[in-house]
C-alpha positions as CSV (number, residue, x, y, z in Angstrom):
1,M,20.7,-5.6,-12.3
2,N,18.3,-7.2,-10.1
3,S,14.5,-7.2,-11.2
4,A,13.4,-5.1,-8.4
5,F,15.4,-2.3,-9.4
6,I,15.0,0.2,-12.5
7,Q,18.2,2.0,-11.4
8,M,21.1,1.0,-8.8
9,L,22.7,3.9,-7.3
10,P,26.1,4.1,-5.5
11,D,25.2,3.6,-1.8
12,L,23.9,7.2,-0.9
13,Q,24.7,8.1,2.8
14,C,24.4,11.6,4.5
15,H,25.3,10.5,8.0
16,T,27.0,7.2,9.9
17,T,25.3,7.7,12.8
18,G,21.4,8.1,13.3
19,Q,18.2,5.9,14.4
20,L,18.9,4.1,10.9
21,A,22.5,3.8,10.6
22,H,24.0,1.1,8.5
23,L,20.3,0.1,7.1
24,K,20.3,-0.2,3.4
25,F,17.0,0.8,1.5
26,A,15.3,1.2,-1.7
27,V,12.9,4.1,-3.2
28,K,10.2,3.4,-5.6
29,D,10.6,5.2,-8.9
30,L,7.6,7.9,-8.2
31,I,10.0,9.2,-5.5
32,D,12.6,11.8,-6.3
33,V,16.2,11.4,-5.5
34,Q,18.8,14.0,-6.2
35,N,20.6,14.2,-9.4
36,T,18.1,10.9,-10.9
37,I,15.3,11.1,-12.9
38,T,12.0,10.1,-11.6
39,G,10.5,8.1,-14.3
40,G,7.4,6.8,-12.8
41,G,7.6,3.4,-14.4
42,N,6.8,4.8,-17.9
43,P,9.6,5.5,-20.6
44,S,7.7,8.5,-21.9
45,W,7.6,10.1,-18.6
46,R,11.2,9.3,-18.0
47,K,12.3,11.1,-21.2
48,L,10.4,14.1,-20.9
49,H,11.5,15.0,-17.3
50,T,14.9,15.9,-16.0
51,A,16.9,14.9,-12.9
52,A,15.4,15.8,-9.6
53,K,17.3,18.9,-8.1
54,K,16.7,17.7,-4.5
55,N,15.7,14.6,-2.5
56,A,12.1,14.2,-1.5
57,P,11.6,15.2,2.0
58,C,10.6,11.6,3.2
59,V,14.0,10.4,1.5
60,Q,16.1,13.1,3.0
61,Q,14.6,12.3,6.3
62,L,15.8,8.7,6.2
63,L,19.2,10.0,5.1
64,D,19.5,12.4,8.0
65,Q,19.2,9.3,10.3
66,G,22.0,7.3,8.8
67,A,20.2,5.4,6.2
68,I,21.9,4.1,3.0
69,L,20.0,4.5,-0.3
70,T,21.1,1.7,-3.0
71,G,18.5,2.3,-5.8
72,K,15.4,3.1,-7.5
73,T,12.7,0.3,-7.5
74,I,10.4,-0.6,-10.5
75,T,6.9,0.6,-10.1
76,D,3.7,-0.4,-12.2
77,E,3.3,2.7,-14.8
78,L,2.3,6.0,-12.8
79,A,1.4,3.9,-10.1
80,Y,-1.7,2.6,-11.8
81,S,-1.9,-0.9,-10.8
82,L,-2.2,-3.6,-7.9
83,E,-0.3,-6.4,-9.9
84,G,3.2,-5.5,-10.0
85,H,3.7,-6.0,-13.8
86,N,5.1,-3.6,-15.9
87,Y,5.0,-3.7,-19.5
88,F,8.1,-1.7,-20.2
89,Y,10.4,-3.1,-17.2
90,G,8.9,-6.2,-16.4
91,T,7.6,-8.0,-13.3
92,P,9.6,-8.0,-10.4
93,I,10.1,-11.4,-8.6
94,N,8.1,-12.5,-5.4
95,P,10.8,-14.5,-3.9
96,R,8.9,-16.9,-1.7
97,W,6.0,-17.4,-4.2
98,P,7.6,-17.2,-7.4
99,S,4.5,-18.1,-9.8
100,A,2.9,-15.3,-8.2
101,L,2.6,-11.4,-8.8
102,P,4.5,-9.5,-6.3
103,G,1.5,-7.0,-6.0
104,G,1.9,-3.5,-7.1
105,S,2.1,-0.6,-7.6
106,S,5.1,-0.7,-5.1
107,S,6.3,-4.0,-6.6
108,G,10.0,-3.2,-6.9
109,S,10.0,-2.0,-3.2
110,A,8.2,-5.1,-2.0
111,S,10.5,-7.6,-4.3
112,A,13.7,-5.9,-3.0
113,V,13.0,-6.1,0.6
114,A,11.5,-9.6,0.2
115,Q,14.5,-10.9,-1.7
116,G,17.0,-9.4,1.4
117,L,18.4,-6.8,-1.2
118,V,17.7,-4.1,1.3
119,D,16.5,-3.5,4.9
120,F,13.4,-1.5,4.3
121,S,12.0,0.5,1.2
122,L,9.6,3.3,0.6
123,G,6.4,3.0,-1.8
124,T,3.3,4.8,-2.3
125,D,-0.1,3.7,-1.4
126,T,-3.3,5.1,-3.1
127,G,-5.9,2.3,-3.4
128,G,-3.7,-0.5,-2.0
129,S,0.0,-0.1,-3.6
130,V,1.9,-0.9,-0.5
131,R,-0.7,-2.7,1.3
132,V,-1.2,-5.5,-1.3
133,P,2.7,-6.2,-2.2
134,A,3.3,-6.3,1.4
135,A,0.4,-9.1,2.0
136,F,1.5,-10.7,-1.2
137,C,5.4,-11.0,-0.1
138,G,5.0,-11.5,3.4
139,L,6.0,-8.2,4.8
140,W,5.2,-5.4,7.2
141,G,3.7,-2.4,5.4
142,I,1.7,0.6,5.8
143,R,-0.5,3.0,4.5
144,P,-0.3,6.2,6.9
145,S,-2.8,8.5,7.9
146,H,-3.4,10.7,4.9
147,D,-1.1,13.8,4.7
148,V,0.8,12.7,8.1
149,I,3.9,12.0,5.8
150,S,5.1,14.7,2.9
151,T,4.3,13.9,-0.8
152,Q,6.4,16.5,-2.0
153,G,8.8,15.2,-4.4
154,V,6.4,12.5,-5.2
155,I,4.8,12.1,-8.8
156,P,1.0,12.7,-8.1
157,F,-1.6,10.0,-9.0
158,A,-4.7,10.9,-7.2
159,P,-3.5,13.3,-4.3
160,R,-6.7,13.1,-2.4
161,F,-6.0,9.5,-1.7
162,D,-2.1,9.4,-2.4
163,T,0.1,8.3,0.7
164,V,3.7,7.6,1.0
165,G,4.4,4.1,3.3
166,W,7.1,1.6,3.7
167,L,7.9,-1.9,3.9
168,S,10.1,-4.4,5.8
169,Q,10.7,-7.8,6.6
170,D,11.8,-7.0,10.3
171,K,9.1,-5.7,12.6
172,D,11.8,-3.8,14.6
173,I,13.1,-2.1,11.7
174,F,9.7,-1.2,10.3
175,K,8.9,0.4,13.8
176,R,12.3,2.6,13.6
177,V,11.3,3.8,10.4
178,G,8.0,5.0,11.7
179,E,9.9,6.8,14.5
180,V,11.6,8.9,11.6
181,L,9.0,9.3,9.2
182,L,5.9,9.6,11.4
183,P,5.1,13.0,13.7
184,S,3.9,12.3,17.1
185,D,0.2,11.0,17.2
186,L,-2.3,13.6,17.0
187,S,-5.1,11.3,18.0
188,S,-5.6,11.2,21.8
189,M,-7.4,7.7,21.9
190,N,-5.8,4.5,23.5
191,L,-5.9,1.9,20.9
192,E,-5.4,-0.8,23.5
193,D,-8.7,0.2,24.8
194,L,-10.5,-0.3,21.6
195,P,-12.2,-3.6,21.0
196,L,-11.1,-5.8,17.3
197,L,-13.9,-5.7,15.1
198,G,-13.9,-7.9,12.1
199,V,-14.6,-6.4,8.5
200,A,-17.6,-8.8,7.4
201,E,-17.2,-8.2,3.6
202,A,-13.4,-8.8,3.6
203,F,-13.7,-12.1,5.6
204,D,-16.6,-12.7,3.4
205,Y,-14.5,-12.3,0.0
206,R,-11.8,-14.5,1.4
207,Q,-14.6,-17.1,2.5
208,H,-15.8,-17.0,-1.3
209,N,-12.6,-17.4,-2.6
210,A,-10.4,-19.6,-0.3
211,P,-12.8,-21.0,2.3
212,E,-9.9,-23.0,4.2
213,Q,-7.6,-20.0,4.3
214,A,-10.7,-17.7,5.5
215,A,-11.4,-20.1,8.5
216,E,-7.6,-20.1,9.4
217,I,-7.4,-16.4,9.3
218,F,-10.8,-15.9,11.4
219,Q,-9.3,-18.3,14.0
220,V,-6.3,-16.2,14.2
221,C,-8.2,-12.9,14.7
222,Q,-10.6,-14.4,17.3
223,R,-7.7,-15.7,19.2
224,L,-6.2,-12.4,19.2
225,G,-9.4,-10.9,20.6
226,M,-12.1,-10.2,17.6
227,Q,-15.3,-11.1,19.1
228,K,-17.3,-10.2,16.0
229,T,-17.5,-9.2,12.4
230,T,-19.6,-6.7,10.9
231,P,-20.6,-5.1,7.6
232,I,-18.4,-1.8,7.3
233,L,-19.8,-0.4,3.9
234,N,-22.8,1.8,3.8
235,R,-23.5,1.3,0.4
236,H,-23.8,-1.8,-1.6
237,P,-20.2,-2.8,-2.5
238,K,-20.8,-2.2,-6.3
239,H,-22.0,1.7,-5.3
240,W,-19.2,1.8,-2.8
241,L,-16.8,0.8,-5.4
242,A,-18.1,3.0,-7.9
243,C,-17.4,6.2,-5.8
244,Y,-14.0,5.4,-5.4
245,Q,-13.2,4.5,-8.7
246,Y,-15.1,7.6,-9.9
247,L,-13.5,10.2,-7.6
248,Q,-10.0,8.4,-8.1
249,D,-10.2,8.8,-11.8
250,H,-11.4,12.6,-11.7
251,N,-8.4,13.1,-9.5
252,I,-6.0,11.5,-11.7
253,K,-7.2,13.2,-14.6
254,T,-6.6,16.7,-12.7
255,A,-2.9,15.6,-12.0
256,L,-1.9,13.8,-14.9
257,G,-4.5,14.6,-17.6
258,K,-2.9,17.9,-19.3
259,W,0.5,16.2,-19.4
260,I,-1.0,13.0,-21.2
261,K,-3.2,15.1,-23.8
262,N,0.0,17.4,-24.5
263,N,2.6,14.9,-24.8
264,H,0.7,11.6,-26.1
265,P,3.1,8.9,-23.9
266,E,3.4,5.6,-24.8
267,F,1.7,3.4,-22.2
268,G,1.3,-0.7,-22.0
269,P,-1.6,-2.1,-23.6
270,E,-3.7,-2.3,-20.4
271,M,-2.6,1.0,-19.1
272,D,-3.4,2.5,-21.9
273,V,-7.0,1.4,-21.5
274,N,-6.9,2.6,-18.0
275,F,-5.8,6.1,-18.7
276,R,-8.4,6.5,-21.7
277,R,-11.0,6.0,-19.1
278,V,-9.6,8.5,-16.8
279,L,-9.6,11.2,-19.7
280,A,-13.0,10.2,-20.4
281,N,-14.2,11.3,-16.8
282,T,-16.1,14.6,-17.3
283,G,-16.7,15.3,-13.7
284,D,-20.4,15.7,-14.3
285,Q,-20.9,13.4,-11.0
286,I,-18.6,14.8,-9.0
287,E,-21.1,16.6,-6.8
288,H,-22.8,13.4,-6.2
289,F,-19.8,11.1,-5.3
290,E,-18.4,14.1,-3.1
291,T,-21.8,13.9,-1.2
292,E,-21.2,10.1,-1.0
293,I,-17.6,10.1,0.2
294,A,-18.5,12.7,3.0
295,I,-21.1,10.3,4.2
296,A,-18.9,7.2,4.0
297,K,-16.3,9.1,5.8
298,V,-18.6,9.8,8.8
299,H,-19.7,6.6,8.9
300,I,-16.3,5.0,8.9
301,N,-14.8,7.4,11.6
302,T,-17.9,6.8,13.8
303,I,-17.0,3.1,13.7
304,V,-13.1,3.5,13.9
305,N,-13.5,5.7,17.0
306,E,-14.7,2.8,18.8
307,N,-12.7,0.0,17.1
308,I,-9.7,-1.3,15.7
309,L,-10.8,-2.9,12.4
310,I,-9.2,-6.1,11.6
311,L,-9.5,-8.1,8.3
312,P,-7.5,-10.1,5.7
313,T,-5.8,-7.7,3.9
314,T,-6.3,-9.0,0.5
315,P,-9.2,-11.1,-0.9
316,L,-6.5,-13.6,-2.3
317,A,-3.7,-14.6,-0.6
318,L,-1.8,-14.5,-4.0
319,V,-2.4,-13.6,-7.5
320,P,-1.1,-16.2,-10.1
321,K,1.0,-14.7,-12.8
322,D,-1.2,-16.8,-15.0
323,I,-4.7,-15.7,-13.6
324,N,-7.3,-15.4,-16.1
325,P,-8.8,-11.6,-17.0
326,Q,-12.1,-12.7,-15.4
327,D,-10.5,-13.7,-12.0
328,L,-8.2,-10.9,-12.1
329,Y,-10.9,-8.6,-12.6
330,K,-12.8,-9.8,-9.8
331,F,-9.7,-9.5,-7.5
332,Y,-9.5,-5.8,-8.6
333,Q,-13.0,-5.2,-7.8
334,Q,-12.9,-6.7,-4.2
335,A,-9.6,-5.5,-3.5
336,L,-10.5,-1.9,-4.3
337,T,-13.5,-1.8,-2.2
338,I,-11.9,-3.1,0.8
339,N,-9.0,-0.8,0.5
340,A,-11.1,2.4,0.0
341,I,-12.0,1.8,3.6
342,A,-8.7,3.5,4.9
343,A,-8.8,5.6,1.9
344,F,-12.0,7.2,1.9
345,A,-11.7,8.3,5.7
346,G,-7.7,8.8,5.4
347,L,-7.1,6.1,8.1
348,P,-3.9,4.3,8.9
349,Q,-3.6,0.7,7.9
350,V,-0.9,-1.9,8.9
351,N,-0.5,-5.2,7.2
352,I,0.9,-7.9,9.4
353,P,2.5,-10.8,7.9
354,I,1.3,-13.4,10.1
355,A,2.5,-16.5,8.6
356,Q,4.1,-18.0,5.5
357,H,2.9,-21.5,4.5
358,D,4.7,-23.1,1.5
359,D,1.9,-22.1,-0.6
360,Y,0.8,-19.1,0.2
361,P,1.2,-16.3,3.2
362,I,-1.2,-15.3,5.8
363,A,-1.7,-11.4,5.8
364,I,-3.8,-9.7,8.4
365,S,-4.5,-5.8,8.6
366,I,-5.5,-3.4,11.1
367,I,-7.0,0.2,10.5
368,G,-6.9,2.6,13.5
369,P,-8.2,6.3,14.0
370,R,-6.6,9.0,12.0
371,Y,-3.3,10.3,13.4
372,S,-2.8,7.1,15.5
373,D,-0.1,5.8,13.1
374,R,2.5,5.1,15.7
375,Q,0.3,3.6,18.3
376,L,-1.4,1.6,15.3
377,I,2.2,0.1,14.8
378,N,2.8,-0.8,18.4
379,L,-0.5,-2.7,18.4
380,A,0.2,-4.6,15.0
381,S,3.8,-5.4,16.9
382,S,2.2,-6.6,20.0
383,L,-0.6,-8.7,18.1
384,Y,2.3,-10.1,15.9
385,Q,3.9,-11.3,19.1
386,Q,1.0,-12.9,20.4
387,V,0.6,-14.7,17.1
388,H,4.1,-16.0,17.6
389,S,4.0,-16.9,21.3
390,N,2.0,-19.9,23.3
391,Q,-1.0,-17.1,23.4
392,V,-2.3,-18.1,20.0
393,I,-1.9,-21.9,19.4
394,G,-0.8,-23.3,16.1
395,Y,1.8,-20.7,15.1
């Protein structure tokens, strides 16, 4: 069994024709596949649940268009991590940069695609769980607009932020999957008319962590049309992050707290700490943070209604497997702060695998208005084409 998979399946196919005919895909073990147990990356969850009676709608849509399902992929426990490490099932390989983590929590989904074992894969993204592994593994990846793809048949994590996304090495396959999963855009804005605006905080983080990489990304974004960067956060980063973490933890407790209290599941040591903190969330500050996120959402939408945000997807190009705890903590703080921009306002964000150096990937993201997902994918493809033509020198 390959390290990306927790369970291989006999190639499941409903039709031999359709938009995705003959393309193979995998599904994060957070998403229901008929007659298999959705294990959530945790042995206790798997042991205490029965096989799904039907496919999650997102899985069925793909099968209905001729795609072939080959297996369920490893996820960080109940989706609570950005690393890609699972205490019980191991760490899926990042094949291009094997000394680095694959990113989580859609770690196995990213690894399976990056190894060429499948053409695309389904993941979920709450605080970056598709965007981060896409960036780390050199893949196309999307966090769609919130609620645009059904999360029915998906283990809930923090439902107010949860989305179903997908990853692929091939931009055309990536786009074709979107044509199956995404409804028509509800946004009436023409994204090509909007300027590219750099997210200052994301560039600042990369500048602090890796100045040469930051300069390279900045140069690429300028050549693509980014004329300036501006701060996006309407609060100090630590207050912005505190808002996201509090609301996420409160939402996780609402979704999973009762099951955890009733069943006393075994978690890996680090995950046990996370869920203890979740259970300690009393909700006493919920009104304060609901007000904060409402203000932040208006602020973000005001900017995104007039600009396409462009940014380095992650504050580090890669996270080494042997990263020390202090640096890992810093990565989490920075990554969640930036990832919350799309999460707060329910916006789509597409990771573009701009280049793959021997030592690290170069990944940028664009964030667009809510319900502009199809246009945003087209714009991402266009930007990629510019980078890989004579219009942008050096790639």
